[in-house]
C-alpha positions as CSV (number, residue, x, y, z in Angstrom):
1,M,13.0,231.6,11.8
2,E,15.3,229.4,14.0
3,A,18.2,230.9,15.4
4,H,21.6,230.3,15.2
5,A,25.1,231.5,16.3
6,I,28.6,231.8,14.4
7,R,31.4,232.9,16.4
8,E,34.4,234.1,14.6
9,M,37.4,234.9,16.5
10,T,39.7,237.4,14.4
11,H,41.9,240.6,14.0
12,V,41.4,244.4,13.9
13,A,44.0,245.8,11.1
14,N,43.0,249.3,9.6
15,R,39.8,249.2,12.2
16,R,38.2,247.0,9.9
17,I,36.7,243.6,10.1
18,S,36.4,241.3,6.8
19,L,34.0,238.3,8.3
20,P,32.8,235.2,6.4
21,V,29.5,234.1,6.3
22,P,28.0,231.2,5.1
23,S,25.6,230.9,2.2
24,W,22.6,230.3,4.5
25,L,23.0,234.0,5.9
26,D,22.8,235.3,2.2
27,N,20.4,238.5,1.5
28,Q,19.3,237.9,5.6
29,D,19.9,241.0,8.0
30,V,22.1,239.9,10.9
31,E,23.7,241.1,13.9
32,V,27.2,241.8,14.4
33,I,28.8,242.6,18.0
34,V,32.1,243.0,18.5
35,L,34.1,241.9,21.6
36,P,37.8,242.5,22.6
37,Q,39.4,239.3,23.1
38,E,40.2,239.1,26.7
39,S,43.2,236.9,26.5
40,N,46.4,238.3,26.5
41,E,47.4,236.3,23.1
42,P,46.9,237.9,20.3
43,T,45.0,236.4,17.4
44,Q,47.4,235.6,14.7
45,P,46.5,237.4,11.7
46,G,45.4,234.6,8.2
47,K,45.5,231.7,10.9
48,K,42.8,229.5,10.6
49,R,40.1,228.1,12.9
50,K,39.4,224.3,12.1
51,P,35.5,224.4,11.4
52,N,32.6,222.7,12.9
53,L,35.3,220.5,15.2
54,L,32.8,218.8,16.7
55,A,30.5,218.3,14.2
56,E,31.1,214.9,14.4
57,R,29.9,213.9,18.0
58,G,26.2,214.2,16.9
59,S,23.8,216.7,18.3
60,V,23.8,217.8,21.8
61,T,20.9,216.5,23.5
62,M,19.6,218.1,27.0
63,S,18.1,216.3,30.1
64,E,14.3,215.5,30.4
65,D,15.0,217.7,33.8
66,F,16.6,220.5,31.6
67,D,14.1,223.1,32.3
68,D,13.4,222.5,35.8
69,E,13.2,224.1,39.0
70,L,16.8,223.5,40.6
71,P,16.5,222.3,44.5
72,E,17.1,224.6,47.3
73,S,19.9,222.9,48.2
74,F,21.9,224.2,45.0
75,W,20.9,227.8,45.5
76,L,22.7,227.9,49.5
77,G,25.7,225.5,48.3
78,E,24.9,222.8,50.5
79,D,25.4,218.3,48.7
80,D,22.6,217.6,48.8
81,D,24.3,214.1,48.4
82,G,25.2,213.1,52.1
């Protein structure tokens, strides 16, 4: 199964959280991880986010050397461009 992730910012009310989920998750087991929001600004209940904001930009592609080992200069904080 291909891994997917959904990030949803929401407000806890009466110690409960309600999350919308896509139809492809129907009848599947899921893991839910709850993290406190790190911002000092509270999430506004009822404020809707625009889903798939960047969907029209296309797929993300990685360079061929993405998984290659980083050079020693990277780990030493040196500028290897001269």
